[in-house]
C-alpha positions as CSV (number, residue, x, y, z in Angstrom):
1,M,-49.2,51.8,-5.7
2,T,-50.3,48.4,-7.0
3,D,-49.1,47.3,-10.4
4,K,-52.4,47.6,-12.3
5,S,-51.5,45.8,-15.5
6,A,-54.7,44.2,-16.9
7,W,-56.6,44.8,-13.7
8,W,-59.9,46.5,-13.3
9,T,-61.2,49.0,-10.7
10,N,-64.7,48.4,-9.5
11,E,-65.2,52.2,-9.3
12,V,-63.0,55.0,-10.4
13,A,-62.3,56.4,-6.9
14,S,-61.7,53.2,-5.0
15,Y,-58.5,51.8,-6.6
16,S,-59.4,48.3,-5.2
17,W,-58.3,46.0,-7.9
18,V,-60.0,42.7,-8.9
19,K,-57.8,39.9,-10.2
20,F,-58.6,36.3,-11.3
21,V,-55.9,33.8,-10.2
22,E,-55.9,30.2,-11.4
23,A,-55.7,27.5,-8.9
24,G,-52.0,26.5,-8.6
25,A,-50.8,29.7,-10.3
26,T,-48.4,32.4,-9.1
27,L,-49.6,35.9,-8.1
28,N,-47.1,38.7,-8.4
29,L,-47.8,42.0,-6.6
30,N,-45.6,45.0,-6.9
31,Y,-45.8,48.2,-4.7
32,V,-43.9,51.4,-5.2
33,V,-43.2,53.4,-2.1
34,T,-42.4,57.1,-2.5
35,N,-42.1,60.2,-0.3
36,A,-44.2,63.3,-0.6
37,A,-42.0,64.6,-3.4
38,G,-42.4,61.4,-5.4
39,S,-38.9,60.0,-4.8
40,P,-38.6,56.3,-4.1
41,I,-38.0,55.2,-0.5
42,V,-35.4,52.4,-0.3
43,N,-35.6,49.5,2.3
44,A,-39.1,50.4,3.4
45,L,-41.0,47.5,5.0
46,V,-44.3,46.7,3.2
47,T,-46.7,44.3,4.9
48,L,-49.8,42.6,3.4
49,T,-52.7,42.0,5.6
50,T,-55.4,39.5,4.5
51,S,-59.1,39.2,4.7
52,R,-61.9,37.1,3.2
53,A,-59.3,34.3,3.1
54,I,-61.4,31.6,1.4
55,A,-58.7,30.6,-1.0
56,T,-55.2,29.6,0.2
57,F,-51.9,31.2,-0.7
58,T,-48.3,30.5,0.3
59,G,-45.4,33.0,0.3
60,S,-44.1,35.8,2.5
61,L,-46.5,38.7,3.3
62,T,-43.6,41.1,4.0
63,A,-41.1,42.6,1.6
64,R,-38.7,45.6,1.5
65,T,-38.4,48.1,-1.3
66,N,-35.4,47.9,-3.6
67,A,-33.4,50.8,-5.0
68,S,-36.3,51.9,-7.2
69,G,-38.7,51.8,-4.2
70,I,-40.5,48.7,-5.4
71,A,-41.5,45.9,-3.0
72,T,-42.3,42.6,-4.8
73,F,-44.5,39.8,-3.4
74,T,-44.6,36.4,-5.1
75,L,-47.5,34.3,-3.8
76,T,-48.5,30.8,-4.9
77,N,-52.2,29.9,-5.0
78,T,-52.5,26.5,-3.3
79,T,-56.3,26.2,-3.5
80,S,-57.5,22.9,-4.9
81,N,-58.7,23.1,-8.5
82,D,-61.9,21.3,-7.5
83,L,-62.7,24.1,-5.0
84,A,-62.0,26.9,-7.3
85,E,-64.6,29.1,-9.1
86,A,-65.7,28.5,-12.7
87,R,-63.5,30.4,-15.1
88,P,-65.1,33.7,-16.3
89,F,-66.7,34.0,-19.7
90,S,-67.2,37.0,-22.0
91,P,-67.9,39.9,-21.3
92,S,-65.9,38.9,-18.2
93,S,-62.5,37.4,-18.9
94,M,-59.3,36.6,-17.0
95,S,-58.3,40.2,-17.2
96,Y,-61.7,42.0,-16.7
97,W,-64.5,41.9,-14.2
98,D,-68.0,43.0,-14.8
99,D,-70.9,43.2,-12.5
100,S,-73.0,40.7,-14.4
101,R,-70.6,37.9,-13.3
102,T,-72.2,35.9,-10.4
103,V,-70.9,32.6,-9.1
104,T,-71.4,30.7,-5.9
105,P,-69.3,30.2,-3.9
106,E,-66.9,33.0,-4.5
107,V,-63.4,31.8,-3.7
108,K,-61.9,35.1,-2.5
109,F,-58.7,36.2,-0.8
110,D,-58.0,39.9,-0.3
111,F,-54.6,41.7,0.2
112,T,-54.2,45.1,1.7
113,P,-50.7,46.7,1.8
114,G,-49.3,48.7,4.7
115,V,-46.1,50.8,5.0
116,G,-45.1,51.2,8.6
117,A,-48.3,52.2,10.5
118,T,-50.1,53.3,7.4
119,T,-52.5,50.9,5.6
120,E,-52.9,51.7,1.9
121,H,-56.5,50.6,1.4
122,I,-56.6,52.4,-2.0
123,D,-54.3,49.7,-3.3
124,R,-55.9,46.6,-1.9
125,V,-56.3,43.6,-4.3
126,W,-59.4,41.4,-4.3
127,T,-58.6,38.0,-5.8
128,H,-60.9,35.3,-7.1
129,T,-59.4,31.8,-7.5
130,V,-60.7,30.2,-10.7
131,K,-60.2,26.7,-12.2
132,A,-57.0,26.2,-14.2
133,A,-57.2,26.2,-17.9
134,G,-57.4,23.0,-19.8
135,T,-54.3,21.5,-21.4
136,A,-53.7,22.8,-24.9
137,F,-54.2,20.1,-27.6
138,T,-54.5,19.7,-31.4
139,K,-57.7,18.6,-33.0
140,S,-58.3,16.7,-36.2
141,L,-61.8,16.2,-37.5
142,L,-62.7,12.5,-37.8
143,W,-66.5,12.6,-38.1
144,S,-69.4,15.1,-38.3
145,E,-73.1,15.3,-38.6
146,E,-74.1,18.7,-40.2
147,F,-77.9,18.1,-40.4
148,S,-78.0,19.3,-44.0
149,G,-81.1,17.4,-45.1
150,S,-84.1,18.9,-46.7
151,A,-86.7,21.0,-44.9
152,N,-88.9,19.0,-42.5
153,S,-86.9,15.8,-43.1
154,A,-85.9,13.4,-40.3
155,P,-82.2,13.1,-39.2
156,S,-80.3,10.4,-41.2
157,S,-81.4,6.9,-40.2
158,S,-77.9,5.6,-41.0
159,V,-76.6,7.6,-38.1
160,W,-79.5,8.3,-35.7
161,N,-82.1,6.2,-33.9
162,V,-85.3,7.9,-32.9
163,E,-86.4,6.9,-29.4
164,T,-90.1,7.2,-28.6
165,G,-92.4,7.0,-25.5
166,N,-92.2,8.2,-21.9
167,G,-89.8,5.5,-20.7
168,S,-89.9,4.0,-17.2
169,Y,-90.8,6.7,-14.7
170,G,-90.2,9.4,-17.3
171,W,-86.9,8.0,-18.5
172,G,-85.9,7.5,-14.8
173,N,-86.2,11.2,-14.0
174,A,-89.9,11.9,-13.7
175,E,-89.9,13.7,-17.0
176,R,-93.2,15.0,-18.4
177,Q,-92.7,14.4,-22.1
178,S,-93.4,11.5,-24.4
179,Y,-90.9,11.3,-27.3
180,T,-92.1,11.2,-30.9
181,S,-90.4,10.9,-34.2
182,A,-92.2,14.0,-35.5
183,A,-90.4,16.2,-33.0
184,N,-87.0,15.8,-34.7
185,R,-86.8,17.7,-38.0
186,Q,-84.1,19.3,-40.1
187,D,-84.8,22.8,-41.3
188,G,-83.3,22.7,-44.8
189,T,-81.4,26.0,-44.4
190,T,-78.0,26.6,-45.9
191,E,-76.4,26.3,-42.5
192,G,-78.4,23.1,-41.7
193,N,-80.0,22.6,-38.3
194,L,-81.9,19.9,-36.5
195,N,-84.7,21.3,-34.5
196,I,-86.0,19.2,-31.6
197,T,-89.3,20.7,-30.6
198,A,-91.3,20.1,-27.5
199,T,-95.0,20.9,-27.7
200,R,-97.6,21.1,-25.0
201,L,-100.4,18.5,-25.6
202,S,-104.1,19.2,-25.3
203,S,-106.2,17.5,-22.7
204,S,-107.7,15.4,-25.4
205,T,-104.5,13.6,-26.2
206,T,-104.6,9.8,-26.2
207,S,-100.9,9.6,-25.3
208,N,-100.3,8.2,-21.8
209,C,-97.3,8.8,-19.6
210,W,-96.2,7.4,-16.2
211,Y,-98.3,10.0,-14.4
212,G,-101.4,9.9,-16.7
213,K,-102.2,11.7,-20.0
214,C,-99.0,13.1,-21.4
215,E,-98.6,16.8,-21.0
216,W,-95.8,17.2,-23.6
217,S,-94.3,15.6,-26.7
218,S,-90.7,16.1,-27.6
219,G,-87.7,14.4,-29.3
220,R,-84.7,12.2,-28.5
221,I,-82.2,10.7,-30.9
222,T,-79.1,8.5,-30.4
223,T,-76.3,6.9,-32.4
224,Q,-76.5,3.6,-30.4
225,N,-75.4,0.6,-32.4
226,K,-74.5,2.8,-35.4
227,V,-71.7,5.2,-34.4
228,S,-69.7,5.4,-31.2
229,F,-66.5,7.1,-30.1
230,T,-63.3,6.2,-28.1
231,Y,-61.4,9.1,-26.6
232,G,-60.9,12.3,-28.5
233,Y,-63.0,15.5,-28.5
234,L,-66.7,15.6,-29.0
235,E,-68.7,18.8,-29.5
236,A,-72.0,20.2,-30.7
237,R,-73.1,23.7,-31.6
238,I,-76.5,24.2,-30.0
239,K,-79.0,26.9,-29.2
240,V,-80.9,25.8,-26.1
241,P,-84.6,26.8,-25.6
242,A,-85.8,29.4,-23.2
243,G,-88.6,28.6,-20.7
244,V,-88.8,27.4,-17.1
245,G,-89.0,23.6,-17.1
246,T,-87.0,23.0,-20.2
247,W,-84.1,20.5,-19.9
248,P,-82.0,20.1,-23.1
249,A,-79.1,17.8,-23.1
250,F,-76.2,16.5,-25.2
251,W,-74.6,13.4,-23.7
252,T,-73.1,9.9,-24.1
253,L,-73.5,6.4,-22.7
254,G,-71.3,3.4,-22.9
255,T,-72.1,1.0,-25.7
256,N,-72.0,-1.9,-23.1
257,I,-75.1,-0.5,-21.3
258,G,-77.0,-3.6,-22.4
259,S,-74.7,-6.0,-20.6
260,V,-73.5,-4.0,-17.5
261,S,-76.4,-1.5,-17.2
262,W,-76.3,2.1,-16.0
263,P,-74.3,3.6,-14.4
264,A,-71.6,1.0,-14.8
265,C,-71.5,1.7,-18.5
266,G,-70.5,5.3,-17.7
267,E,-72.3,8.5,-18.7
268,I,-70.8,11.8,-19.9
269,D,-73.2,14.8,-19.9
270,V,-71.4,17.1,-22.3
271,M,-74.2,19.7,-21.9
272,E,-77.2,20.1,-19.7
273,A,-79.1,23.3,-19.3
274,V,-82.3,24.0,-17.4
275,G,-84.7,26.9,-18.1
276,K,-85.1,27.8,-14.5
277,D,-81.3,28.7,-14.4
278,P,-80.9,30.3,-17.8
279,K,-77.3,31.3,-17.5
280,V,-76.0,27.9,-16.2
281,H,-74.3,25.3,-18.3
282,Q,-73.4,22.0,-16.6
283,G,-71.1,19.2,-17.4
284,T,-71.5,15.9,-15.4
285,V,-70.0,12.4,-15.3
286,H,-71.8,9.4,-13.8
287,M,-70.2,6.1,-12.6
288,T,-70.5,3.4,-10.1
289,T,-69.0,3.3,-6.6
290,A,-66.8,0.4,-5.4
291,T,-70.0,-1.2,-3.9
292,G,-72.0,-0.9,-7.1
293,G,-73.9,2.3,-6.2
294,H,-74.2,5.5,-8.2
295,D,-71.8,8.5,-8.0
296,Y,-71.4,11.6,-10.1
297,F,-69.3,14.7,-10.4
298,Y,-70.3,18.0,-12.1
299,G,-69.0,21.5,-12.9
300,Q,-70.8,24.6,-14.0
301,A,-70.1,27.5,-16.3
302,I,-72.0,30.6,-15.4
303,M,-72.6,32.7,-18.5
304,P,-73.1,36.5,-18.6
305,E,-76.4,36.1,-20.4
306,A,-79.0,33.4,-21.0
307,L,-77.7,30.4,-23.0
308,S,-80.9,30.7,-25.1
309,A,-79.8,34.1,-26.4
310,G,-77.6,32.4,-29.1
311,Y,-75.7,29.4,-30.2
312,H,-72.9,27.9,-28.1
313,T,-70.4,25.2,-28.7
314,F,-70.4,22.5,-26.0
315,G,-67.5,20.0,-26.0
316,V,-65.7,17.4,-23.9
317,R,-62.2,16.2,-24.3
318,W,-62.1,12.5,-23.3
319,M,-58.7,11.0,-22.4
320,P,-58.1,7.5,-20.8
321,T,-57.7,9.0,-17.4
322,S,-59.5,12.4,-17.6
323,L,-62.4,14.4,-18.9
324,E,-62.4,18.1,-19.7
325,W,-65.5,20.2,-20.4
326,Y,-65.5,23.2,-22.7
327,I,-68.0,25.9,-23.8
328,D,-67.2,28.1,-26.8
329,G,-63.6,26.7,-26.7
330,E,-63.1,27.7,-23.0
331,H,-62.3,25.0,-20.5
332,F,-64.3,25.2,-17.3
333,Y,-64.2,21.8,-15.6
334,T,-62.0,18.6,-15.3
335,V,-62.5,15.2,-13.7
336,N,-59.5,13.0,-13.3
337,K,-59.5,9.2,-12.7
338,S,-57.2,9.9,-9.7
339,G,-59.8,12.2,-8.2
340,V,-62.8,9.8,-8.0
341,G,-61.5,7.7,-5.2
342,T,-62.4,4.0,-5.3
343,N,-65.2,4.5,-7.9
344,A,-65.0,2.5,-11.0
345,W,-63.7,4.4,-14.0
346,P,-65.4,3.1,-17.1
347,F,-63.7,5.6,-19.5
348,G,-60.4,3.8,-19.8
349,P,-59.3,0.4,-20.9
350,A,-61.1,-2.5,-19.3
351,A,-59.2,-5.2,-17.3
352,N,-59.3,-7.4,-20.4
353,G,-57.7,-4.6,-22.5
354,S,-60.9,-3.7,-24.5
355,M,-61.4,0.0,-25.3
356,P,-64.4,1.9,-24.0
357,K,-66.9,3.2,-26.5
358,Q,-69.6,5.9,-26.0
359,F,-72.5,6.7,-28.2
360,A,-74.1,10.2,-28.5
361,I,-77.6,11.3,-27.5
362,L,-79.5,14.6,-28.1
363,N,-82.8,15.2,-26.4
364,L,-85.1,17.9,-25.0
365,A,-86.8,16.8,-21.8
366,M,-89.5,18.8,-20.0
367,G,-89.7,19.0,-16.3
368,G,-88.3,16.1,-14.3
369,T,-85.9,15.9,-11.4
370,L,-83.5,18.5,-12.9
371,G,-85.8,20.5,-15.1
372,G,-88.3,21.2,-12.3
373,P,-91.9,22.3,-12.8
374,V,-92.8,23.6,-16.2
375,A,-94.1,27.1,-16.5
376,S,-97.9,27.0,-17.1
377,S,-97.5,29.7,-19.8
378,L,-95.0,27.7,-21.9
379,T,-96.6,26.0,-24.9
380,S,-93.6,25.0,-27.0
381,A,-89.8,25.0,-26.9
382,T,-87.1,24.2,-29.5
383,M,-83.5,23.0,-29.2
384,A,-81.6,23.8,-32.4
385,I,-78.5,21.8,-33.2
386,D,-76.2,23.1,-35.9
387,Y,-73.8,20.2,-35.9
388,V,-72.2,17.4,-34.0
389,R,-68.5,16.9,-34.6
390,Y,-65.9,14.5,-33.4
391,Y,-62.1,15.0,-33.4
392,S,-59.0,13.2,-32.4
393,A,-57.1,15.1,-29.6
394,N,-53.4,15.1,-30.0
395,G,-53.8,12.1,-32.3
396,L,-56.0,10.1,-29.9
397,G,-59.5,9.3,-30.9
398,T,-61.4,6.6,-32.8
399,V,-64.8,6.5,-34.6
400,N,-66.5,3.1,-34.3
401,Y,-69.1,2.0,-36.8
402,N,-71.4,-0.7,-35.5
């Protein structure tokens, strides 16, 4: 039978085992062949047949049993990490499958053992190839914003700028809100939170947006020209709002945006969530192509419940040649400089040796190209931020005060 260590049956009688395998990892399968009396059969030929071969593996699909009647298969997963599924999150984990886990596409590869002319379907193994874990690293706190101000106070002006208005074409994304300073308020609790609240406006509003009278007010704050970061690990603990049409984000832009413009300055979206896909958290990076166009790469973490059900910690580890995204301490996506082709990489040293700097942004958009139509029944939504923290990663990381 199959070695069932840390595996899960999808139903008691089936004995079909589901196993997560990291891209690039080794999969070991062990089968015991016995006779009717339960005694091991030596030198029996065991053959694995495959199906749903979306992933790729290398290694022999035949093996003979040893003196203990055990046939061992050692298979290497050669699937590209970029093509692998997102890593599972609680209640699913690397050693447990539950039916609430859904991901598209599913990167499957199934193995069914056979001994002679007999195929042992009860011991087949269904594998899902998932992205490899991020590299372990040591963090050291360098800077934090805990939002510990008094109730109804604005975020600290020594750290945060409050941006207002609807921007050009809804901040470039056809967003429906107009940003106001009143939308950003600390709650004065012991824990300390900043609440960014979007409010549906009445038809009598005098606020005008790119499409006519503004439908929503909301908030957006940045650390531009005050605090920026070079490399390291940046994270925020956030409870995103529920509601179709909401589009909360925690992200960064290069401090040189004024001289080189976007996307040449580089953009790192540490967290984006949209109410129309309540279980999806997305991390994205934007940059220019070799010809000056726009290109981006993104990965998603599919959670077992809506992100709005509670607080989550969203982070990115920024190294000179790589970016790694995390949620609740679990790595789910990586972009390497070597993997973006001829695109410019604005996240490492410039040709003149100057170091890149990125400033932080928190905002709650409504609608727009990613958020989609806003539900007519939605009248308000709040993005709650517990803290923003910045760490060195393995000693690499710098806070810049402008």
